[in-house]
mmCIF file of the C-alpha atoms, coordinates in Angstrom:
data_MODEL
# 
_entry.id   MODEL 
# 
loop_
_atom_site.group_PDB 
_atom_site.id 
_atom_site.type_symbol 
_atom_site.label_atom_id 
_atom_site.label_alt_id 
_atom_site.label_comp_id 
_atom_site.label_asym_id 
_atom_site.label_entity_id 
_atom_site.label_seq_id 
_atom_site.pdbx_PDB_ins_code 
_atom_site.Cartn_x 
_atom_site.Cartn_y 
_atom_site.Cartn_z 
_atom_site.occupancy 
_atom_site.B_iso_or_equiv 
_atom_site.pdbx_formal_charge 
_atom_site.auth_seq_id 
_atom_site.auth_comp_id 
_atom_site.auth_asym_id 
_atom_site.auth_atom_id 
_atom_site.pdbx_PDB_model_num 
ATOM 1   C CA . UNK A 1 1   ? 0.207   -0.116 -0.052  1.00 0.00 ? 1   UNK A CA 1 
ATOM 2   C CA . UNK A 1 2   ? 2.690   2.912  1.092   1.00 0.00 ? 2   UNK A CA 1 
ATOM 3   C CA . UNK A 1 3   ? 4.358   1.881  -2.706  1.00 0.00 ? 3   UNK A CA 1 
ATOM 4   C CA . UNK A 1 4   ? 1.542   3.462  -4.582  1.00 0.00 ? 4   UNK A CA 1 
ATOM 5   C CA . UNK A 1 5   ? 0.849   6.346  -1.831  1.00 0.00 ? 5   UNK A CA 1 
ATOM 6   C CA . UNK A 1 6   ? 4.136   7.696  -2.240  1.00 0.00 ? 6   UNK A CA 1 
ATOM 7   C CA . UNK A 1 7   ? 4.135   8.466  -6.241  1.00 0.00 ? 7   UNK A CA 1 
ATOM 8   C CA . UNK A 1 8   ? 0.804   9.813  -5.989  1.00 0.00 ? 8   UNK A CA 1 
ATOM 9   C CA . UNK A 1 9   ? 1.504   12.011 -3.317  1.00 0.00 ? 9   UNK A CA 1 
ATOM 10  C CA . UNK A 1 10  ? 4.438   13.188 -5.173  1.00 0.00 ? 10  UNK A CA 1 
ATOM 11  C CA . UNK A 1 11  ? 2.431   13.863 -8.183  1.00 0.00 ? 11  UNK A CA 1 
ATOM 12  C CA . UNK A 1 12  ? 0.266   15.855 -5.831  1.00 0.00 ? 12  UNK A CA 1 
ATOM 13  C CA . UNK A 1 13  ? 2.880   18.324 -4.645  1.00 0.00 ? 13  UNK A CA 1 
ATOM 14  C CA . UNK A 1 14  ? 4.339   18.046 -8.525  1.00 0.00 ? 14  UNK A CA 1 
ATOM 15  C CA . UNK A 1 15  ? 0.665   19.423 -10.014 1.00 0.00 ? 15  UNK A CA 1 
ATOM 16  C CA . UNK A 1 16  ? 0.510   21.943 -7.417  1.00 0.00 ? 16  UNK A CA 1 
ATOM 17  C CA . UNK A 1 17  ? 4.148   23.332 -8.091  1.00 0.00 ? 17  UNK A CA 1 
ATOM 18  C CA . UNK A 1 18  ? 3.553   23.691 -11.653 1.00 0.00 ? 18  UNK A CA 1 
ATOM 19  C CA . UNK A 1 19  ? -0.280  25.221 -11.077 1.00 0.00 ? 19  UNK A CA 1 
ATOM 20  C CA . UNK A 1 20  ? 1.485   27.687 -8.498  1.00 0.00 ? 20  UNK A CA 1 
ATOM 21  C CA . UNK A 1 21  ? 4.570   28.836 -11.199 1.00 0.00 ? 21  UNK A CA 1 
ATOM 22  C CA . UNK A 1 22  ? 2.575   28.961 -13.997 1.00 0.00 ? 22  UNK A CA 1 
ATOM 23  C CA . UNK A 1 23  ? -0.685  30.716 -12.611 1.00 0.00 ? 23  UNK A CA 1 
ATOM 24  C CA . UNK A 1 24  ? -0.792  31.746 -9.410  1.00 0.00 ? 24  UNK A CA 1 
ATOM 25  C CA . UNK A 1 25  ? 2.596   33.335 -9.008  1.00 0.00 ? 25  UNK A CA 1 
ATOM 26  C CA . UNK A 1 26  ? 2.268   35.811 -12.382 1.00 0.00 ? 26  UNK A CA 1 
ATOM 27  C CA . UNK A 1 27  ? -1.448  36.702 -11.503 1.00 0.00 ? 27  UNK A CA 1 
ATOM 28  C CA . UNK A 1 28  ? -0.133  37.849 -7.927  1.00 0.00 ? 28  UNK A CA 1 
ATOM 29  C CA . UNK A 1 29  ? 2.869   39.873 -9.871  1.00 0.00 ? 29  UNK A CA 1 
ATOM 30  C CA . UNK A 1 30  ? 0.215   41.563 -12.191 1.00 0.00 ? 30  UNK A CA 1 
ATOM 31  C CA . UNK A 1 31  ? -1.832  42.778 -9.136  1.00 0.00 ? 31  UNK A CA 1 
ATOM 32  C CA . UNK A 1 32  ? 1.685   44.030 -7.149  1.00 0.00 ? 32  UNK A CA 1 
ATOM 33  C CA . UNK A 1 33  ? 2.290   46.167 -10.868 1.00 0.00 ? 33  UNK A CA 1 
ATOM 34  C CA . UNK A 1 34  ? -1.026  47.063 -10.651 1.00 0.00 ? 34  UNK A CA 1 
ATOM 35  C CA . UNK A 1 35  ? -1.857  48.380 -7.260  1.00 0.00 ? 35  UNK A CA 1 
ATOM 36  C CA . UNK A 1 36  ? 2.043   50.317 -7.791  1.00 0.00 ? 36  UNK A CA 1 
ATOM 37  C CA . UNK A 1 37  ? 0.781   51.557 -10.932 1.00 0.00 ? 37  UNK A CA 1 
ATOM 38  C CA . UNK A 1 38  ? -2.149  53.142 -9.604  1.00 0.00 ? 38  UNK A CA 1 
ATOM 39  C CA . UNK A 1 39  ? -0.753  54.667 -6.555  1.00 0.00 ? 39  UNK A CA 1 
ATOM 40  C CA . UNK A 1 40  ? 1.692   56.895 -8.385  1.00 0.00 ? 40  UNK A CA 1 
ATOM 41  C CA . UNK A 1 41  ? -0.387  57.812 -10.429 1.00 0.00 ? 41  UNK A CA 1 
ATOM 42  C CA . UNK A 1 42  ? -0.504  62.139 -10.347 1.00 0.00 ? 42  UNK A CA 1 
ATOM 43  C CA . UNK A 1 43  ? -1.998  65.115 -12.266 1.00 0.00 ? 43  UNK A CA 1 
ATOM 44  C CA . UNK A 1 44  ? -1.199  65.180 -15.792 1.00 0.00 ? 44  UNK A CA 1 
ATOM 45  C CA . UNK A 1 45  ? -0.610  61.597 -16.424 1.00 0.00 ? 45  UNK A CA 1 
ATOM 46  C CA . UNK A 1 46  ? -2.741  60.067 -19.299 1.00 0.00 ? 46  UNK A CA 1 
ATOM 47  C CA . UNK A 1 47  ? -4.800  57.042 -18.840 1.00 0.00 ? 47  UNK A CA 1 
ATOM 48  C CA . UNK A 1 48  ? -6.877  54.508 -20.247 1.00 0.00 ? 48  UNK A CA 1 
ATOM 49  C CA . UNK A 1 49  ? -10.097 53.218 -18.145 1.00 0.00 ? 49  UNK A CA 1 
ATOM 50  C CA . UNK A 1 50  ? -11.000 49.699 -18.228 1.00 0.00 ? 50  UNK A CA 1 
ATOM 51  C CA . UNK A 1 51  ? -14.200 50.735 -19.630 1.00 0.00 ? 51  UNK A CA 1 
ATOM 52  C CA . UNK A 1 52  ? -11.915 52.072 -22.213 1.00 0.00 ? 52  UNK A CA 1 
ATOM 53  C CA . UNK A 1 53  ? -11.925 55.279 -21.832 1.00 0.00 ? 53  UNK A CA 1 
ATOM 54  C CA . UNK A 1 54  ? -9.054  57.372 -22.639 1.00 0.00 ? 54  UNK A CA 1 
ATOM 55  C CA . UNK A 1 55  ? -7.985  60.934 -20.840 1.00 0.00 ? 55  UNK A CA 1 
ATOM 56  C CA . UNK A 1 56  ? -5.980  63.517 -18.512 1.00 0.00 ? 56  UNK A CA 1 
ATOM 57  C CA . UNK A 1 57  ? -6.050  63.040 -14.753 1.00 0.00 ? 57  UNK A CA 1 
ATOM 58  C CA . UNK A 1 58  ? -6.720  66.534 -13.133 1.00 0.00 ? 58  UNK A CA 1 
ATOM 59  C CA . UNK A 1 59  ? -7.036  65.527 -9.619  1.00 0.00 ? 59  UNK A CA 1 
ATOM 60  C CA . UNK A 1 60  ? -6.151  62.314 -7.515  1.00 0.00 ? 60  UNK A CA 1 
ATOM 61  C CA . UNK A 1 61  ? -7.985  61.360 -4.639  1.00 0.00 ? 61  UNK A CA 1 
ATOM 62  C CA . UNK A 1 62  ? -8.008  58.667 -1.958  1.00 0.00 ? 62  UNK A CA 1 
ATOM 63  C CA . UNK A 1 63  ? -9.723  56.396 -3.956  1.00 0.00 ? 63  UNK A CA 1 
ATOM 64  C CA . UNK A 1 64  ? -11.079 58.807 -6.769  1.00 0.00 ? 64  UNK A CA 1 
ATOM 65  C CA . UNK A 1 65  ? -9.426  60.005 -9.594  1.00 0.00 ? 65  UNK A CA 1 
ATOM 66  C CA . UNK A 1 66  ? -11.203 62.764 -11.899 1.00 0.00 ? 66  UNK A CA 1 
ATOM 67  C CA . UNK A 1 67  ? -10.230 62.378 -15.333 1.00 0.00 ? 67  UNK A CA 1 
ATOM 68  C CA . UNK A 1 68  ? -10.630 64.805 -18.426 1.00 0.00 ? 68  UNK A CA 1 
ATOM 69  C CA . UNK A 1 69  ? -11.690 63.002 -21.253 1.00 0.00 ? 69  UNK A CA 1 
ATOM 70  C CA . UNK A 1 70  ? -11.735 66.329 -23.765 1.00 0.00 ? 70  UNK A CA 1 
ATOM 71  C CA . UNK A 1 71  ? -11.587 69.661 -23.005 1.00 0.00 ? 71  UNK A CA 1 
ATOM 72  C CA . UNK A 1 72  ? -14.504 70.735 -19.803 1.00 0.00 ? 72  UNK A CA 1 
ATOM 73  C CA . UNK A 1 73  ? -15.721 66.974 -20.063 1.00 0.00 ? 73  UNK A CA 1 
ATOM 74  C CA . UNK A 1 74  ? -14.495 65.321 -16.630 1.00 0.00 ? 74  UNK A CA 1 
ATOM 75  C CA . UNK A 1 75  ? -15.097 62.342 -14.984 1.00 0.00 ? 75  UNK A CA 1 
ATOM 76  C CA . UNK A 1 76  ? -14.773 60.657 -11.551 1.00 0.00 ? 76  UNK A CA 1 
ATOM 77  C CA . UNK A 1 77  ? -13.291 57.070 -11.345 1.00 0.00 ? 77  UNK A CA 1 
ATOM 78  C CA . UNK A 1 78  ? -12.361 54.365 -9.142  1.00 0.00 ? 78  UNK A CA 1 
ATOM 79  C CA . UNK A 1 79  ? -8.284  54.539 -8.820  1.00 0.00 ? 79  UNK A CA 1 
ATOM 80  C CA . UNK A 1 80  ? -8.737  50.642 -9.059  1.00 0.00 ? 80  UNK A CA 1 
ATOM 81  C CA . UNK A 1 81  ? -10.607 51.198 -12.615 1.00 0.00 ? 81  UNK A CA 1 
ATOM 82  C CA . UNK A 1 82  ? -7.444  52.397 -14.285 1.00 0.00 ? 82  UNK A CA 1 
ATOM 83  C CA . UNK A 1 83  ? -6.183  50.095 -16.782 1.00 0.00 ? 83  UNK A CA 1 
ATOM 84  C CA . UNK A 1 84  ? -2.977  51.465 -17.426 1.00 0.00 ? 84  UNK A CA 1 
ATOM 85  C CA . UNK A 1 85  ? -1.050  54.479 -18.020 1.00 0.00 ? 85  UNK A CA 1 
ATOM 86  C CA . UNK A 1 86  ? -0.592  55.560 -21.635 1.00 0.00 ? 86  UNK A CA 1 
ATOM 87  C CA . UNK A 1 87  ? 1.945   58.463 -21.083 1.00 0.00 ? 87  UNK A CA 1 
ATOM 88  C CA . UNK A 1 88  ? 3.350   59.398 -18.267 1.00 0.00 ? 88  UNK A CA 1 
ATOM 89  C CA . UNK A 1 89  ? 4.194   63.365 -17.214 1.00 0.00 ? 89  UNK A CA 1 
ATOM 90  C CA . UNK A 1 90  ? 7.713   64.663 -16.567 1.00 0.00 ? 90  UNK A CA 1 
ATOM 91  C CA . UNK A 1 91  ? 8.111   66.453 -13.118 1.00 0.00 ? 91  UNK A CA 1 
ATOM 92  C CA . UNK A 1 92  ? 8.089   70.099 -13.408 1.00 0.00 ? 92  UNK A CA 1 
ATOM 93  C CA . UNK A 1 93  ? 11.596  72.264 -12.562 1.00 0.00 ? 93  UNK A CA 1 
ATOM 94  C CA . UNK A 1 94  ? 11.420  74.242 -9.082  1.00 0.00 ? 94  UNK A CA 1 
ATOM 95  C CA . UNK A 1 95  ? 10.946  77.489 -9.037  1.00 0.00 ? 95  UNK A CA 1 
ATOM 96  C CA . UNK A 1 96  ? 14.500  78.607 -8.595  1.00 0.00 ? 96  UNK A CA 1 
ATOM 97  C CA . UNK A 1 97  ? 15.554  76.608 -11.897 1.00 0.00 ? 97  UNK A CA 1 
ATOM 98  C CA . UNK A 1 98  ? 14.134  79.102 -14.606 1.00 0.00 ? 98  UNK A CA 1 
ATOM 99  C CA . UNK A 1 99  ? 14.657  78.749 -18.336 1.00 0.00 ? 99  UNK A CA 1 
ATOM 100 C CA . UNK A 1 100 ? 16.656  82.074 -19.295 1.00 0.00 ? 100 UNK A CA 1 
# 
């Protein structure tokens, strides 16, 4: 009985290992990257929502982001519904670093 039980347990462990490395781990990595992207949103970033809307971030709150879709058209969206950041804005220079 022990001879049959050993290989079955080994096969079960191997299947779980393959499942972990092919499905669970990559999903956790994507979730972590999305969370970092959403936390890093700032005013002026061009974003795409999960609904397919493209616009520029005009205001960033704790749970919501105001996105300007076109001139004068602003919508509030939940931060987690931002699918990707299409264009990042460059940080503006400090007031003492003036161009002459």
